[in-house]
N, C-alpha and C positions, 0 to 999 in steps of 0.2 A: 521160750524164745521170744514170744510176744511180750512177755513181761520185761525182758531186757531191752527190747526196742522202745517200749513206752518210757522206761527210765532214761534212755539216751535222748529221746525227744524232749522230755521235760528238762533235762540238763541243758540241752541246746537252747531252748526258749529262755531259761533263766540267765544263761550267759549273754544272750542277745539283749535282753532287757537291761542287764547290768551295764553293758557297753553303751547302750543308748543313753541311759541316765548320766553316765560319766561324761559322754560327749556334750550333753546339754549343760552340765556343770561347767565344763571348760569353755563353752561358748558364751556363757553368761558373764557380763561385765557390770560391776556395781556402778550406779549413776553417781557422778561427783556431787558433793554437797555444796550448794551455793553459799559463797562467803558474803557476810554482811559488812558494809563499809563502816569503819570505826573512825570517828572524828577526833578521838583523844590523841593528844600529842603536841609537841613543840613544832612551830612552823616559822618560816621566813619567807619574805616575798618582796615585790615591788609594786608601786602604784603610779598612776598617771591620770591626769584629768584637768579640770578647770576650777578656778576660784573667783568669787565675786565678793568684793569687800567694800564696806561703807565706813567712812571716818567723819566724825563731826567734831568741830572745834568750837568751844564756848568761851567767850571772852568776858571777863568781869574786871572792874576797876580795882586796883590795888592802892588803897589809901594808906600812906605811911604815917597818918596821924594829923595831916594838915586839914582834913575836912573837905578838901576840894582838890581835884586834879584835872588837867586838860583832857585826859583820856576819859575820865568819868563824865565830863561835860559832853564830849563827843558822843559817847554812848547814849546819854540821856536825851540829846537832841536828835538822835537817829541818823547821824551823818557818818557813823562808823559801824561796821557790821558787829552785831552781838554774837553771831555764829556763822561759820562757814562749813561746807562739807565737800568731801572728795570721794568720788566713786571710782573704783578701779576693778579691772578684770584681767585675768591672765592664766597661763598654764602653771601647773605644779606637778612635780614628780618626786618620788622618794622611796624609802625602804620601810619594811614592816617586820615586826617580831611579835609573836604571840604564842599562847598556849590554850588548848581546848580540853574540857572534860565532858564526856558524853555520858548521860544517864538516861537509858531508854531512848525516847525520841526528843529529849531536851539536851541542848548543848550550851554549856556555860564556859566563858573564857575571859581572858584578859589580853589586850592588844596595845602595843605602842607603835608609833610611826613618826617619822621626820620627813618633811618635804621642803624643797626649795621653791620659792614663789617669785621673788623679784618684783613684787607689786609696787607701783608708784603712781601717785595722782597729785595734781596741783590744781588749786582753784584761785581765781583772781576776782575779787569782789570790790566794786566801786559803787557807792551810794550817792544820790543827789545831795548837794550841800545846802547850807542856809547860814544866815547870820554872818558871823565873822570867821567861820571855819573854811579852810581850804577843802578841795576835793581830796578825799582820803581813800587810798587803795590798800586793801588787805590781801596779801598773797600767802597762801598756806599750802604746805606740802606734807603728805604722809607716805611713808614707805614701810613695807613689810618684807623683810629679806627671807624669812623662813617661818614655817609653822610646824608644830608638833602636837601630838595628842597622846594621852594615856587613858585608856577606856576599858570599862567592863563590857562584855557582850553576853546576851542571852537570846537563844533562838529555839525554834521548833523545826523539826524535820518535815518538810512537805513531801519528801520522798527520801529513801535511804541516802541518796547522794545530793540532795538539795536542801539547803538550810536558809530559812527566813529568820532574820535577827534584828533586834534593836540594840542600840549601843549608847553609852554616855560616860562622861568623865571629865578629865582636865584637858584644857587647851593651853598651849604656850606659843608665844610669838615674839620675834624681835621687831620692835616698832621704832621708827625714826620719824620725828615730826618737827616742823618748824613754822614760824610765823614771821612775816616781814610787813610792817605797816609804814607807808610813806605818804606824805602830802604831795599833791600834784602841782605842776607849774601854775602860777609863778612861784609858789612856795616850794621848798625843798627841805631835806634833812639838814642842810647847812644853816637854815635860818628859821626853822619852825620846830617846836617841841613835839608836834604830833608825829613822831617818828620812833618806832620801836622794833626791836628784833629779839627773837628768842628761839631756842631749839632744845630738844631732849631726845635721848635714845635710851630705851629700856626694854628688858625682857619681861613681858607681862604674863601672868597666869590667870586664866579664866575658866570657862566651862564650854563643853560641847555635847551635842546629842544628835542622834540620827538613826538611820535604819538602812538595811541592805539585804542582798541575797547572795549566797555563795553556792557553787556547784562543783562537785568532784568529777573530773572528766577523764583523767588518765592516771591510774595508779594513785600515787600520793599527791598529784597536782590538783589544785582547785583554782577556779576563777571567780571573781566577785565584782559586784557593782554596789556602791553605797553613796548615801547623801549624808552630809554633816552640816549642822549650823554651829558656829562658834562665836563666842563673845569674849574678847580679851580685856574688857573693862576700860579703865581710863589711864592716860599718861598726863600728869600735870607738871607745868613749869611756868616760868615767868618770862614775859617779854619786856626787856629793859629799855629805858630811854637811850636812843641811838643817835641823837643829834649832837654833833660836836659843840654847838653853841650852848647846849644845856647839859653838858656832861658833868658839870659840877653838882647836879642834883644827886646823881649817884645811887638812886634807888629804883627798883622795878615799878612799873606803872600799870602793868596788865597781868592778870592771872589767866592762864590758858589751860583748858582741860580738853583733851582729845580722847574721844571714845571710838573704839574700833570693834567691828563685828563683821561677819560674812557668812557665805555659804560655799560648800565644797561638794562637787560632784566628780566621782572618779571611779576607775576600774582598777583591778589588781589581780596579780597571779601569785599564789602561794605554793610552797612545797612543804609538806608535812613529813617530819622524821619519824 
């Protein structure tokens, strides 16, 4: 009888321990594995910021083979500006398209963007006269309607969702520039040959370089801030004789070369697919 009671007690203890272990297994929940943010993929976005641009116009005499021109003499005597400059600043906004490849904590990518600018600046330069020259006023204008870039990017992850990068590549821009040179009273374009006008419009390709930071803040959304320097090179054209009294000359008298460069500071938001 005692032996039967001992067997029943042992069976009861075994069943209790089995139920306790089963309950513990049911109560245990496996911890979720933390996901690592992946920068690889195609993305689109928008940007907004400011742009500061410098334009410099250089004037040289165009000698058609005569050995002497009135514009060359005015430049040599220092009564007409050899160069003028226009500084402009404004807002810009546009769209972005790019692709990233992530390798460990290095992110390599390519990015293109287009921005509207509407930059415009005008300079008016009048120098003291001497000798037989009238007072000469040079008015120059430079406009940039849009800017675009196509750049490579390479960066290091400061944190899984924070990218520090440098960037560089091509810069493009639509440049419109003009020069108007007139003698002052009592002289005028009606009776003085020191009168010229010229203009040019061109899409220029130059270079750009900069740096920035980008942070992933909500799912596939990222926000960035970046700085770019750009140089669009030169636009060259001629300013032709504009006085009706000397229209028979019929040849350009000034070469004009306009160089355009600037700085961009902007922020942007991207969505990665």
